[in-house]
C-alpha positions in Angstrom: -20.0 -6.7 2.8 -17.1 -4.8 1.2 -16.3 -1.2 1.0 -15.6 0.6 -2.3 -12.1 1.9 -2.1 -10.4 4.3 -4.5 -6.8 3.3 -4.1 -5.7 6.6 -5.6 -6.7 8.2 -2.3 -3.6 6.8 -0.8 -1.6 9.4 -2.7 -2.6 12.5 -0.8 -2.8 10.8 2.6 0.7 9.2 2.3 2.2 12.5 0.9 1.0 14.3 4.0 3.1 12.1 6.4 6.5 13.7 6.6 8.2 10.7 8.2 7.5 8.5 5.2 10.2 8.7 2.5 8.6 6.1 0.1 5.6 3.8 0.2 3.8 1.2 -1.8 0.3 -0.4 -1.6 -0.3 -4.0 -2.6 -3.8 -5.5 -2.7 -3.7 -9.3 -2.7 -5.8 -12.2 -1.6 -5.2 -13.2 2.0 -3.2 -16.4 2.3 -3.1 -16.5 -1.6 -6.5 -18.1 -1.8 -8.4 -17.2 -4.9 -11.8 -16.9 -3.0 -10.2 -15.5 0.1 -10.6 -12.0 1.5 -8.8 -9.1 0.0 -5.8 -7.8 2.0 -4.1 -4.4 1.8 -0.4 -4.4 2.5 1.3 -1.0 2.9 5.1 -1.0 2.7 6.9 2.2 3.9 10.4 3.5 4.2 10.9 5.9 7.0 13.3 8.8 7.8 16.0 8.0 10.2 15.3 8.3 13.9 11.5 8.1 13.8 9.3 5.9 16.0 8.1 3.3 13.5 5.3 2.0 15.7 3.9 5.5 16.3 4.1 6.3 12.6 2.3 3.1 11.7 -0.5 3.9 14.2 -0.9 7.4 12.8 -1.0 6.1 9.2 -3.7 3.6 10.1 -5.8 6.2 11.9 -5.4 8.7 9.1 -6.3 6.2 6.4 -9.3 5.0 8.4 -10.6 8.5 8.9 -10.1 9.6 5.3 -10.7 6.4 3.3 -12.8 4.3 5.7 -10.2 1.5 5.4 -6.9 0.7 7.0 -4.2 -1.6 5.8 -4.2 -5.1 7.1 -0.4 -5.0 7.3 2.0 -2.0 7.5 5.6 -3.1 7.0 8.7 -1.0 7.4 11.3 -1.8 4.7 14.7 -0.3 4.0 14.6 2.4 1.4 16.7 0.4 -1.1 14.3 -2.5 -1.0 11.2 -0.4 -1.4 12.8 1.5 -4.3 13.5 -1.8 -5.9 9.8 -3.0 -5.3 8.6 0.3 -6.8 10.7 -0.3 -9.9 12.0 3.3 -9.8 15.2 2.3 -11.6 13.8 -0.4 -13.9 10.2 0.4 -14.9 8.8 3.1 -17.1 6.2 3.9 -14.5 6.5 3.4 -10.8 4.6 0.5 -9.2 3.1 2.6 -6.4 -0.2 0.8 -6.3 -0.3 -2.9 -7.2 -3.2 -5.2 -7.5 -2.1 -8.8 -7.2 -5.5 -10.3 -6.8 -5.6 -11.5 -10.4 -2.1 -13.0 -10.2 -3.2 -15.8 -12.6 -3.2 -13.1 -15.4 0.3 -12.0 -14.4 -0.8 -8.3 -14.5 -0.2 -5.4 -12.1 -3.0 -3.0 -12.4 -3.5 0.5 -11.1 -7.3 0.4 -10.8 -9.5 3.2 -9.6 -12.3 1.6 -7.6 -12.0 -1.7 -5.7 -14.2 -3.4 -3.2 -12.1 -4.4 -0.3 
């Protein structure tokens, strides 16, 4: 059974973690299978000199406590790559939260309630 998740709740949680410079959430189907489980991937860029594993554990714990869900994957990316993924220099609106579950429609959506 799934959990209803308001993906917009990532905003205040991630903003409260000082070590994170930028972040992006992607919801996709696990292994790309249309009928597979949903998967949350959180990409983060960190300040220099921080313990990435400790920050990842703290993010998971905070998201679980506040949203009742934790990302399946937390990946640390270089700031330049994450900035590119967010479309900060190329898009009218940043791609902070992306829903790729409906990839066949070729749409990125910022939806407000999802069952994960």
